[in-house]
Biotite code that builds the C-alpha atoms (Angstrom):
import biotite.structure as struc

atoms = struc.array([
    struc.Atom([-6.967, -7.737, -12.149], chain_id="A", res_id=1, res_name="MET", atom_name="CA", element="C"),
    struc.Atom([-3.837, -8.479, -10.095], chain_id="A", res_id=2, res_name="GLY", atom_name="CA", element="C"),
    struc.Atom([-2.747, -11.020, -7.493], chain_id="A", res_id=3, res_name="GLY", atom_name="CA", element="C"),
    struc.Atom([-3.117, -8.522, -4.636], chain_id="A", res_id=4, res_name="ILE", atom_name="CA", element="C"),
    struc.Atom([-6.502, -8.664, -2.921], chain_id="A", res_id=5, res_name="HIS", atom_name="CA", element="C"),
    struc.Atom([-8.237, -5.406, -1.985], chain_id="A", res_id=6, res_name="VAL", atom_name="CA", element="C"),
    struc.Atom([-11.503, -5.145, -0.068], chain_id="A", res_id=7, res_name="LEU", atom_name="CA", element="C"),
    struc.Atom([-13.711, -2.162, -0.869], chain_id="A", res_id=8, res_name="LEU", atom_name="CA", element="C"),
    struc.Atom([-16.341, -1.313, 1.741], chain_id="A", res_id=9, res_name="ILE", atom_name="CA", element="C"),
    struc.Atom([-18.939, 1.115, 0.463], chain_id="A", res_id=10, res_name="GLY", atom_name="CA", element="C"),
    struc.Atom([-22.000, 1.535, -1.709], chain_id="A", res_id=11, res_name="ARG", atom_name="CA", element="C"),
    struc.Atom([-21.150, 1.322, -5.392], chain_id="A", res_id=12, res_name="VAL", atom_name="CA", element="C"),
    struc.Atom([-23.148, 4.076, -7.091], chain_id="A", res_id=13, res_name="THR", atom_name="CA", element="C"),
    struc.Atom([-22.691, 5.812, -10.434], chain_id="A", res_id=14, res_name="ALA", atom_name="CA", element="C"),
    struc.Atom([-21.060, 8.776, -8.725], chain_id="A", res_id=15, res_name="SER", atom_name="CA", element="C"),
    struc.Atom([-18.538, 6.481, -6.970], chain_id="A", res_id=16, res_name="ARG", atom_name="CA", element="C"),
    struc.Atom([-17.853, 4.180, -9.947], chain_id="A", res_id=17, res_name="ALA", atom_name="CA", element="C"),
    struc.Atom([-14.333, 5.563, -10.420], chain_id="A", res_id=18, res_name="VAL", atom_name="CA", element="C"),
    struc.Atom([-13.216, 4.027, -7.125], chain_id="A", res_id=19, res_name="VAL", atom_name="CA", element="C"),
    struc.Atom([-14.395, 0.535, -8.003], chain_id="A", res_id=20, res_name="ARG", atom_name="CA", element="C"),
    struc.Atom([-13.243, 0.700, -11.620], chain_id="A", res_id=21, res_name="GLN", atom_name="CA", element="C"),
    struc.Atom([-9.758, 1.864, -10.638], chain_id="A", res_id=22, res_name="THR", atom_name="CA", element="C"),
    struc.Atom([-9.337, -0.916, -8.075], chain_id="A", res_id=23, res_name="LEU", atom_name="CA", element="C"),
    struc.Atom([-10.766, -3.596, -10.390], chain_id="A", res_id=24, res_name="GLU", atom_name="CA", element="C"),
    struc.Atom([-8.285, -2.639, -13.086], chain_id="A", res_id=25, res_name="LYS", atom_name="CA", element="C"),
    struc.Atom([-5.233, -3.310, -10.925], chain_id="A", res_id=26, res_name="HIS", atom_name="CA", element="C"),
    struc.Atom([-6.202, -5.712, -8.141], chain_id="A", res_id=27, res_name="TYR", atom_name="CA", element="C"),
    struc.Atom([-8.394, -8.662, -7.230], chain_id="A", res_id=28, res_name="THR", atom_name="CA", element="C"),
    struc.Atom([-11.304, -6.727, -5.791], chain_id="A", res_id=29, res_name="LEU", atom_name="CA", element="C"),
    struc.Atom([-13.899, -7.794, -3.238], chain_id="A", res_id=30, res_name="HIS", atom_name="CA", element="C"),
    struc.Atom([-16.809, -5.463, -2.483], chain_id="A", res_id=31, res_name="VAL", atom_name="CA", element="C"),
    struc.Atom([-19.048, -5.189, 0.584], chain_id="A", res_id=32, res_name="ALA", atom_name="CA", element="C"),
    struc.Atom([-21.781, -2.569, 1.000], chain_id="A", res_id=33, res_name="ASN", atom_name="CA", element="C"),
    struc.Atom([-21.667, -2.532, 4.810], chain_id="A", res_id=34, res_name="SER", atom_name="CA", element="C"),
    struc.Atom([-19.157, -2.824, 7.601], chain_id="A", res_id=35, res_name="GLY", atom_name="CA", element="C"),
    struc.Atom([-20.657, -6.107, 8.823], chain_id="A", res_id=36, res_name="LYS", atom_name="CA", element="C"),
    struc.Atom([-20.380, -7.716, 5.387], chain_id="A", res_id=37, res_name="LYS", atom_name="CA", element="C"),
    struc.Atom([-16.910, -6.228, 5.036], chain_id="A", res_id=38, res_name="GLY", atom_name="CA", element="C"),
    struc.Atom([-15.691, -7.951, 8.202], chain_id="A", res_id=39, res_name="LEU", atom_name="CA", element="C"),
    struc.Atom([-17.050, -11.282, 6.978], chain_id="A", res_id=40, res_name="THR", atom_name="CA", element="C"),
    struc.Atom([-15.357, -10.871, 3.589], chain_id="A", res_id=41, res_name="LEU", atom_name="CA", element="C"),
    struc.Atom([-12.093, -9.764, 5.190], chain_id="A", res_id=42, res_name="ALA", atom_name="CA", element="C"),
    struc.Atom([-11.911, -12.951, 7.256], chain_id="A", res_id=43, res_name="VAL", atom_name="CA", element="C"),
    struc.Atom([-12.731, -15.098, 4.220], chain_id="A", res_id=44, res_name="ALA", atom_name="CA", element="C"),
    struc.Atom([-10.515, -13.376, 1.630], chain_id="A", res_id=45, res_name="ARG", atom_name="CA", element="C"),
    struc.Atom([-7.600, -12.044, 3.714], chain_id="A", res_id=46, res_name="GLN", atom_name="CA", element="C"),
    struc.Atom([-7.074, -8.818, 1.709], chain_id="A", res_id=47, res_name="PRO", atom_name="CA", element="C"),
    struc.Atom([-3.782, -6.934, 1.713], chain_id="A", res_id=48, res_name="GLU", atom_name="CA", element="C"),
    struc.Atom([-5.612, -3.588, 1.963], chain_id="A", res_id=49, res_name="VAL", atom_name="CA", element="C"),
    struc.Atom([-9.096, -2.426, 2.987], chain_id="A", res_id=50, res_name="VAL", atom_name="CA", element="C"),
    struc.Atom([-10.567, 0.671, 1.309], chain_id="A", res_id=51, res_name="VAL", atom_name="CA", element="C"),
    struc.Atom([-13.377, 2.267, 3.311], chain_id="A", res_id=52, res_name="LEU", atom_name="CA", element="C"),
    struc.Atom([-15.347, 4.579, 1.012], chain_id="A", res_id=53, res_name="ASP", atom_name="CA", element="C"),
    struc.Atom([-17.260, 6.451, 3.697], chain_id="A", res_id=54, res_name="ALA", atom_name="CA", element="C"),
    struc.Atom([-18.359, 9.088, 1.185], chain_id="A", res_id=55, res_name="VAL", atom_name="CA", element="C"),
    struc.Atom([-20.500, 6.542, -0.651], chain_id="A", res_id=56, res_name="SER", atom_name="CA", element="C"),
    struc.Atom([-22.199, 5.661, 2.654], chain_id="A", res_id=57, res_name="MET", atom_name="CA", element="C"),
    struc.Atom([-22.976, 9.306, 3.420], chain_id="A", res_id=58, res_name="ARG", atom_name="CA", element="C"),
    struc.Atom([-21.110, 9.186, 6.710], chain_id="A", res_id=59, res_name="THR", atom_name="CA", element="C"),
    struc.Atom([-17.679, 10.203, 8.038], chain_id="A", res_id=60, res_name="PRO", atom_name="CA", element="C"),
    struc.Atom([-17.162, 6.498, 8.784], chain_id="A", res_id=61, res_name="GLY", atom_name="CA", element="C"),
    struc.Atom([-14.855, 7.086, 11.741], chain_id="A", res_id=62, res_name="GLU", atom_name="CA", element="C"),
    struc.Atom([-16.617, 4.697, 14.110], chain_id="A", res_id=63, res_name="ARG", atom_name="CA", element="C"),
    struc.Atom([-16.745, 2.011, 11.429], chain_id="A", res_id=64, res_name="LEU", atom_name="CA", element="C"),
    struc.Atom([-13.058, 2.547, 10.696], chain_id="A", res_id=65, res_name="CYS", atom_name="CA", element="C"),
    struc.Atom([-12.205, 2.000, 14.354], chain_id="A", res_id=66, res_name="GLN", atom_name="CA", element="C"),
    struc.Atom([-14.280, -1.196, 14.417], chain_id="A", res_id=67, res_name="THR", atom_name="CA", element="C"),
    struc.Atom([-12.469, -2.472, 11.338], chain_id="A", res_id=68, res_name="LEU", atom_name="CA", element="C"),
    struc.Atom([-9.065, -1.698, 12.835], chain_id="A", res_id=69, res_name="GLN", atom_name="CA", element="C"),
    struc.Atom([-9.878, -3.550, 16.044], chain_id="A", res_id=70, res_name="GLU", atom_name="CA", element="C"),
    struc.Atom([-11.072, -6.610, 14.124], chain_id="A", res_id=71, res_name="ALA", atom_name="CA", element="C"),
    struc.Atom([-8.391, -6.566, 11.381], chain_id="A", res_id=72, res_name="LEU", atom_name="CA", element="C"),
    struc.Atom([-5.347, -5.550, 13.379], chain_id="A", res_id=73, res_name="GLN", atom_name="CA", element="C"),
    struc.Atom([-2.667, -6.238, 10.770], chain_id="A", res_id=74, res_name="ASP", atom_name="CA", element="C"),
    struc.Atom([-4.584, -5.114, 7.648], chain_id="A", res_id=75, res_name="VAL", atom_name="CA", element="C"),
    struc.Atom([-3.949, -1.470, 6.617], chain_id="A", res_id=76, res_name="PRO", atom_name="CA", element="C"),
    struc.Atom([-7.033, 0.674, 6.027], chain_id="A", res_id=77, res_name="ILE", atom_name="CA", element="C"),
    struc.Atom([-7.432, 3.473, 3.501], chain_id="A", res_id=78, res_name="LEU", atom_name="CA", element="C"),
    struc.Atom([-10.259, 5.763, 4.591], chain_id="A", res_id=79, res_name="HIS", atom_name="CA", element="C"),
    struc.Atom([-11.916, 7.904, 1.916], chain_id="A", res_id=80, res_name="ILE", atom_name="CA", element="C"),
    struc.Atom([-13.340, 10.675, 4.087], chain_id="A", res_id=81, res_name="HIS", atom_name="CA", element="C"),
    struc.Atom([-15.859, 13.374, 3.110], chain_id="A", res_id=82, res_name="PRO", atom_name="CA", element="C"),
    struc.Atom([-13.983, 16.033, 5.124], chain_id="A", res_id=83, res_name="GLY", atom_name="CA", element="C"),
    struc.Atom([-13.520, 18.865, 5.790], chain_id="A", res_id=84, res_name="PRO", atom_name="CA", element="C"),
    struc.Atom([-9.948, 18.240, 6.875], chain_id="A", res_id=85, res_name="GLU", atom_name="CA", element="C"),
    struc.Atom([-10.250, 20.094, 10.188], chain_id="A", res_id=86, res_name="LYS", atom_name="CA", element="C"),
    struc.Atom([-13.061, 17.732, 11.259], chain_id="A", res_id=87, res_name="GLU", atom_name="CA", element="C"),
    struc.Atom([-11.321, 14.460, 10.394], chain_id="A", res_id=88, res_name="VAL", atom_name="CA", element="C"),
    struc.Atom([-10.882, 12.220, 13.446], chain_id="A", res_id=89, res_name="ARG", atom_name="CA", element="C"),
    struc.Atom([-10.112, 8.969, 11.651], chain_id="A", res_id=90, res_name="SER", atom_name="CA", element="C"),
    struc.Atom([-7.449, 6.579, 12.950], chain_id="A", res_id=91, res_name="THR", atom_name="CA", element="C"),
    struc.Atom([-6.986, 4.867, 9.576], chain_id="A", res_id=92, res_name="ALA", atom_name="CA", element="C"),
    struc.Atom([-3.501, 4.070, 8.266], chain_id="A", res_id=93, res_name="ASP", atom_name="CA", element="C"),
    struc.Atom([-4.079, 6.532, 5.421], chain_id="A", res_id=94, res_name="LEU", atom_name="CA", element="C"),
    struc.Atom([-6.817, 9.081, 4.716], chain_id="A", res_id=95, res_name="ILE", atom_name="CA", element="C"),
    struc.Atom([-7.928, 10.555, 1.389], chain_id="A", res_id=96, res_name="LEU", atom_name="CA", element="C"),
    struc.Atom([-10.324, 13.462, 1.296], chain_id="A", res_id=97, res_name="LEU", atom_name="CA", element="C"),
    struc.Atom([-12.952, 13.460, -1.403], chain_id="A", res_id=98, res_name="ASP", atom_name="CA", element="C"),
    struc.Atom([-12.857, 14.037, -4.365], chain_id="A", res_id=99, res_name="PRO", atom_name="CA", element="C"),
    struc.Atom([-10.582, 11.072, -5.151], chain_id="A", res_id=100, res_name="VAL", atom_name="CA", element="C"),
    struc.Atom([-8.908, 10.706, -8.521], chain_id="A", res_id=101, res_name="THR", atom_name="CA", element="C"),
    struc.Atom([-7.567, 7.391, -9.883], chain_id="A", res_id=102, res_name="PRO", atom_name="CA", element="C"),
    struc.Atom([-4.024, 8.723, -9.516], chain_id="A", res_id=103, res_name="ARG", atom_name="CA", element="C"),
    struc.Atom([-4.503, 9.640, -5.849], chain_id="A", res_id=104, res_name="LYS", atom_name="CA", element="C"),
    struc.Atom([-6.197, 6.325, -5.116], chain_id="A", res_id=105, res_name="LEU", atom_name="CA", element="C"),
    struc.Atom([-3.456, 4.242, -6.725], chain_id="A", res_id=106, res_name="MET", atom_name="CA", element="C"),
    struc.Atom([-0.736, 6.248, -5.024], chain_id="A", res_id=107, res_name="GLY", atom_name="CA", element="C"),
    struc.Atom([-2.352, 5.664, -1.634], chain_id="A", res_id=108, res_name="ALA", atom_name="CA", element="C"),
    struc.Atom([-2.748, 1.924, -2.212], chain_id="A", res_id=109, res_name="ILE", atom_name="CA", element="C"),
    struc.Atom([0.891, 1.591, -3.260], chain_id="A", res_id=110, res_name="LYS", atom_name="CA", element="C"),
    struc.Atom([2.006, 3.416, -0.124], chain_id="A", res_id=111, res_name="ARG", atom_name="CA", element="C"),
    struc.Atom([0.006, 1.016, 2.040], chain_id="A", res_id=112, res_name="LEU", atom_name="CA", element="C"),
    struc.Atom([1.358, -2.021, 0.225], chain_id="A", res_id=113, res_name="LEU", atom_name="CA", element="C"),
    struc.Atom([4.883, -0.797, 0.918], chain_id="A", res_id=114, res_name="ASN", atom_name="CA", element="C"),
    struc.Atom([3.970, -0.360, 4.582], chain_id="A", res_id=115, res_name="VAL", atom_name="CA", element="C"),
    struc.Atom([2.766, -3.948, 4.738], chain_id="A", res_id=116, res_name="THR", atom_name="CA", element="C"),
    struc.Atom([6.259, -5.095, 3.750], chain_id="A", res_id=117, res_name="ASN", atom_name="CA", element="C"),
    struc.Atom([6.810, -5.353, 7.479], chain_id="A", res_id=118, res_name="ASP", atom_name="CA", element="C"),
    struc.Atom([9.741, -6.982, 9.205], chain_id="A", res_id=119, res_name="GLU", atom_name="CA", element="C"),
    struc.Atom([8.740, -10.366, 10.574], chain_id="A", res_id=120, res_name="GLN", atom_name="CA", element="C"),
    struc.Atom([10.531, -13.062, 12.525], chain_id="A", res_id=121, res_name="VAL", atom_name="CA", element="C"),
    struc.Atom([9.265, -16.587, 13.087], chain_id="A", res_id=122, res_name="SER", atom_name="CA", element="C"),
    struc.Atom([10.089, -19.977, 14.564], chain_id="A", res_id=123, res_name="ALA", atom_name="CA", element="C"),
    struc.Atom([7.843, -22.993, 14.187], chain_id="A", res_id=124, res_name="GLY", atom_name="CA", element="C"),
    struc.Atom([4.182, -21.954, 14.552], chain_id="A", res_id=125, res_name="PRO", atom_name="CA", element="C"),
    struc.Atom([5.113, -18.608, 16.118], chain_id="A", res_id=126, res_name="LEU", atom_name="CA", element="C"),
    struc.Atom([5.481, -15.402, 14.095], chain_id="A", res_id=127, res_name="ARG", atom_name="CA", element="C"),
    struc.Atom([5.812, -11.760, 15.118], chain_id="A", res_id=128, res_name="VAL", atom_name="CA", element="C"),
    struc.Atom([5.212, -8.799, 12.843], chain_id="A", res_id=129, res_name="ASN", atom_name="CA", element="C"),
    struc.Atom([7.728, -6.398, 14.406], chain_id="A", res_id=130, res_name="LEU", atom_name="CA", element="C"),
    struc.Atom([6.481, -3.321, 12.570], chain_id="A", res_id=131, res_name="THR", atom_name="CA", element="C"),
    struc.Atom([2.893, -3.740, 13.699], chain_id="A", res_id=132, res_name="ARG", atom_name="CA", element="C"),
    struc.Atom([3.703, -5.625, 16.915], chain_id="A", res_id=133, res_name="ARG", atom_name="CA", element="C"),
    struc.Atom([1.364, -8.536, 16.221], chain_id="A", res_id=134, res_name="VAL", atom_name="CA", element="C"),
    struc.Atom([2.017, -12.087, 17.422], chain_id="A", res_id=135, res_name="LEU", atom_name="CA", element="C"),
    struc.Atom([0.522, -14.876, 15.298], chain_id="A", res_id=136, res_name="SER", atom_name="CA", element="C"),
    struc.Atom([0.045, -18.251, 16.970], chain_id="A", res_id=137, res_name="VAL", atom_name="CA", element="C"),
    struc.Atom([-1.644, -21.013, 14.981], chain_id="A", res_id=138, res_name="ASN", atom_name="CA", element="C"),
    struc.Atom([-3.670, -18.502, 12.985], chain_id="A", res_id=139, res_name="GLY", atom_name="CA", element="C"),
    struc.Atom([-4.622, -16.306, 15.943], chain_id="A", res_id=140, res_name="GLN", atom_name="CA", element="C"),
    struc.Atom([-3.309, -12.709, 16.054], chain_id="A", res_id=141, res_name="ASP", atom_name="CA", element="C"),
    struc.Atom([-2.485, -10.981, 19.337], chain_id="A", res_id=142, res_name="ILE", atom_name="CA", element="C"),
    struc.Atom([-1.537, -7.302, 19.650], chain_id="A", res_id=143, res_name="LYS", atom_name="CA", element="C"),
    struc.Atom([1.671, -6.721, 21.610], chain_id="A", res_id=144, res_name="LEU", atom_name="CA", element="C"),
    struc.Atom([3.094, -3.934, 23.716], chain_id="A", res_id=145, res_name="THR", atom_name="CA", element="C"),
    struc.Atom([6.588, -2.742, 22.708], chain_id="A", res_id=146, res_name="PRO", atom_name="CA", element="C"),
    struc.Atom([8.242, -4.690, 25.556], chain_id="A", res_id=147, res_name="LYS", atom_name="CA", element="C"),
    struc.Atom([6.280, -7.855, 24.773], chain_id="A", res_id=148, res_name="GLN", atom_name="CA", element="C"),
    struc.Atom([7.309, -7.615, 21.117], chain_id="A", res_id=149, res_name="ALA", atom_name="CA", element="C"),
    struc.Atom([10.979, -7.075, 22.034], chain_id="A", res_id=150, res_name="ASN", atom_name="CA", element="C"),
    struc.Atom([10.972, -10.010, 24.426], chain_id="A", res_id=151, res_name="LEU", atom_name="CA", element="C"),
    struc.Atom([9.330, -12.445, 22.020], chain_id="A", res_id=152, res_name="ILE", atom_name="CA", element="C"),
    struc.Atom([11.654, -11.287, 19.234], chain_id="A", res_id=153, res_name="GLU", atom_name="CA", element="C"),
    struc.Atom([14.838, -12.241, 21.061], chain_id="A", res_id=154, res_name="ILE", atom_name="CA", element="C"),
    struc.Atom([13.509, -15.762, 21.697], chain_id="A", res_id=155, res_name="PHE", atom_name="CA", element="C"),
    struc.Atom([12.360, -16.209, 18.093], chain_id="A", res_id=156, res_name="LEU", atom_name="CA", element="C"),
    struc.Atom([15.778, -15.123, 16.829], chain_id="A", res_id=157, res_name="ARG", atom_name="CA", element="C"),
    struc.Atom([17.525, -17.679, 19.066], chain_id="A", res_id=158, res_name="CYS", atom_name="CA", element="C"),
    struc.Atom([15.432, -20.878, 19.076], chain_id="A", res_id=159, res_name="PRO", atom_name="CA", element="C"),
    struc.Atom([17.062, -23.677, 21.035], chain_id="A", res_id=160, res_name="GLY", atom_name="CA", element="C"),
    struc.Atom([19.460, -21.271, 22.750], chain_id="A", res_id=161, res_name="GLN", atom_name="CA", element="C"),
    struc.Atom([19.356, -20.639, 26.493], chain_id="A", res_id=162, res_name="THR", atom_name="CA", element="C"),
    struc.Atom([19.130, -16.928, 27.270], chain_id="A", res_id=163, res_name="LEU", atom_name="CA", element="C"),
    struc.Atom([20.233, -15.911, 30.745], chain_id="A", res_id=164, res_name="ASP", atom_name="CA", element="C"),
    struc.Atom([18.183, -13.415, 32.704], chain_id="A", res_id=165, res_name="ARG", atom_name="CA", element="C"),
    struc.Atom([20.911, -10.756, 32.584], chain_id="A", res_id=166, res_name="LYS", atom_name="CA", element="C"),
    struc.Atom([21.046, -10.853, 28.770], chain_id="A", res_id=167, res_name="THR", atom_name="CA", element="C"),
    struc.Atom([17.269, -10.597, 28.546], chain_id="A", res_id=168, res_name="ILE", atom_name="CA", element="C"),
    struc.Atom([17.147, -7.640, 30.938], chain_id="A", res_id=169, res_name="MET", atom_name="CA", element="C"),
    struc.Atom([19.890, -5.858, 28.976], chain_id="A", res_id=170, res_name="GLU", atom_name="CA", element="C"),
    struc.Atom([18.231, -6.365, 25.580], chain_id="A", res_id=171, res_name="LYS", atom_name="CA", element="C"),
    struc.Atom([14.631, -5.632, 26.552], chain_id="A", res_id=172, res_name="VAL", atom_name="CA", element="C"),
    struc.Atom([14.866, -3.249, 29.532], chain_id="A", res_id=173, res_name="TRP", atom_name="CA", element="C"),
    struc.Atom([18.360, -1.804, 28.876], chain_id="A", res_id=174, res_name="GLN", atom_name="CA", element="C"),
    struc.Atom([19.553, -2.671, 32.378], chain_id="A", res_id=175, res_name="THR", atom_name="CA", element="C"),
    struc.Atom([21.777, -5.331, 33.902], chain_id="A", res_id=176, res_name="ASP", atom_name="CA", element="C"),
    struc.Atom([20.263, -4.894, 37.373], chain_id="A", res_id=177, res_name="TYR", atom_name="CA", element="C"),
    struc.Atom([18.981, -8.254, 38.615], chain_id="A", res_id=178, res_name="LEU", atom_name="CA", element="C"),
    struc.Atom([17.862, -7.208, 42.081], chain_id="A", res_id=179, res_name="GLY", atom_name="CA", element="C"),
    struc.Atom([14.219, -7.278, 41.032], chain_id="A", res_id=180, res_name="ASP", atom_name="CA", element="C"),
    struc.Atom([13.172, -9.280, 37.980], chain_id="A", res_id=181, res_name="THR", atom_name="CA", element="C"),
    struc.Atom([9.444, -9.420, 38.723], chain_id="A", res_id=182, res_name="ARG", atom_name="CA", element="C"),
    struc.Atom([8.750, -7.464, 35.517], chain_id="A", res_id=183, res_name="THR", atom_name="CA", element="C"),
    struc.Atom([10.533, -10.154, 33.503], chain_id="A", res_id=184, res_name="LEU", atom_name="CA", element="C"),
    struc.Atom([8.635, -12.882, 35.321], chain_id="A", res_id=185, res_name="ASP", atom_name="CA", element="C"),
    struc.Atom([5.323, -11.192, 34.532], chain_id="A", res_id=186, res_name="VAL", atom_name="CA", element="C"),
    struc.Atom([6.224, -10.896, 30.844], chain_id="A", res_id=187, res_name="HIS", atom_name="CA", element="C"),
    struc.Atom([7.360, -14.537, 30.650], chain_id="A", res_id=188, res_name="ILE", atom_name="CA", element="C"),
    struc.Atom([4.057, -15.581, 32.227], chain_id="A", res_id=189, res_name="ARG", atom_name="CA", element="C"),
    struc.Atom([2.148, -13.489, 29.675], chain_id="A", res_id=190, res_name="TRP", atom_name="CA", element="C"),
    struc.Atom([4.038, -15.033, 26.737], chain_id="A", res_id=191, res_name="ILE", atom_name="CA", element="C"),
    struc.Atom([3.276, -18.518, 28.002], chain_id="A", res_id=192, res_name="ARG", atom_name="CA", element="C"),
    struc.Atom([-0.391, -17.671, 28.323], chain_id="A", res_id=193, res_name="GLN", atom_name="CA", element="C"),
    struc.Atom([-0.327, -16.470, 24.708], chain_id="A", res_id=194, res_name="ALA", atom_name="CA", element="C"),
    struc.Atom([1.594, -19.328, 23.078], chain_id="A", res_id=195, res_name="ILE", atom_name="CA", element="C"),
    struc.Atom([1.122, -22.394, 25.260], chain_id="A", res_id=196, res_name="GLU", atom_name="CA", element="C"),
    struc.Atom([-1.851, -24.730, 25.386], chain_id="A", res_id=197, res_name="GLU", atom_name="CA", element="C"),
    struc.Atom([-0.996, -25.345, 29.044], chain_id="A", res_id=198, res_name="ASP", atom_name="CA", element="C"),
    struc.Atom([1.093, -22.461, 30.481], chain_id="A", res_id=199, res_name="PRO", atom_name="CA", element="C"),
    struc.Atom([1.777, -24.478, 33.650], chain_id="A", res_id=200, res_name="SER", atom_name="CA", element="C"),
    struc.Atom([3.510, -27.144, 31.539], chain_id="A", res_id=201, res_name="ALA", atom_name="CA", element="C"),
    struc.Atom([5.097, -25.122, 28.727], chain_id="A", res_id=202, res_name="PRO", atom_name="CA", element="C"),
    struc.Atom([5.937, -26.889, 25.491], chain_id="A", res_id=203, res_name="ARG", atom_name="CA", element="C"),
    struc.Atom([7.814, -23.990, 23.869], chain_id="A", res_id=204, res_name="TYR", atom_name="CA", element="C"),
    struc.Atom([9.185, -21.518, 26.421], chain_id="A", res_id=205, res_name="LEU", atom_name="CA", element="C"),
    struc.Atom([11.127, -23.583, 28.954], chain_id="A", res_id=206, res_name="LYS", atom_name="CA", element="C"),
    struc.Atom([12.718, -22.461, 32.215], chain_id="A", res_id=207, res_name="THR", atom_name="CA", element="C"),
    struc.Atom([16.396, -23.322, 32.600], chain_id="A", res_id=208, res_name="VAL", atom_name="CA", element="C"),
    struc.Atom([16.658, -23.368, 36.363], chain_id="A", res_id=209, res_name="ARG", atom_name="CA", element="C"),
    struc.Atom([19.219, -20.983, 37.788], chain_id="A", res_id=210, res_name="GLY", atom_name="CA", element="C"),
    struc.Atom([20.040, -19.546, 34.348], chain_id="A", res_id=211, res_name="VAL", atom_name="CA", element="C"),
    struc.Atom([17.122, -18.207, 32.320], chain_id="A", res_id=212, res_name="GLY", atom_name="CA", element="C"),
    struc.Atom([14.844, -19.404, 29.531], chain_id="A", res_id=213, res_name="TYR", atom_name="CA", element="C"),
    struc.Atom([14.988, -21.283, 26.234], chain_id="A", res_id=214, res_name="ARG", atom_name="CA", element="C"),
    struc.Atom([12.540, -21.362, 23.317], chain_id="A", res_id=215, res_name="LEU", atom_name="CA", element="C"),
    struc.Atom([12.176, -24.919, 22.032], chain_id="A", res_id=216, res_name="GLU", atom_name="CA", element="C"),
    struc.Atom([10.432, -25.693, 18.739], chain_id="A", res_id=217, res_name="ILE", atom_name="CA", element="C"),
    struc.Atom([9.469, -29.385, 18.876], chain_id="A", res_id=218, res_name="PRO", atom_name="CA", element="C"),
    struc.Atom([9.873, -31.388, 15.686], chain_id="A", res_id=219, res_name="ALA", atom_name="CA", element="C"),
    struc.Atom([6.487, -32.102, 14.132], chain_id="A", res_id=220, res_name="GLU", atom_name="CA", element="C"),
])
């Protein structure tokens, strides 16, 4: 048993014992025999990796995999798929076709754990996973578009510093044209809606009139 938590979703039968035994040997393992129970356990245990053993459930598991991804946006999923390869439509982070050996399973888990070593930047209660483009605000995760992630990143890297509109346009949209900044205004409004309790009276992302914007992290 290790300090890394892994959630196994699947029916543990004699024919699938190798999957559970391999994971138990190396990680702190949590097991759920259905997708619904798996979601509940994932919220409670916060695993580093989810293993979906669709073979044990006698299903391709592709719809369940998509449901898991939507609910657990920043948790990588390893999908053990019955195949054949040409029929696989899974959107999982990594797919293993049955039969699965302990060596293949461990190799896949290690690859996913390396992937989760994502680049992150934070300031106060705000954190962005740049690799996965996920904004975390007081425990709530929000999926970002590439431009949203880039915009939030530059503020998080410069807390307390006023950023003029030209600099923001250059860094995020690769242009210094300021004739029409409605796109920037829309993105600023979206960020405020995501991070502020009252977007009309922002606590964090302040407007510096005639210049640009500044991210302020109030002292607790």
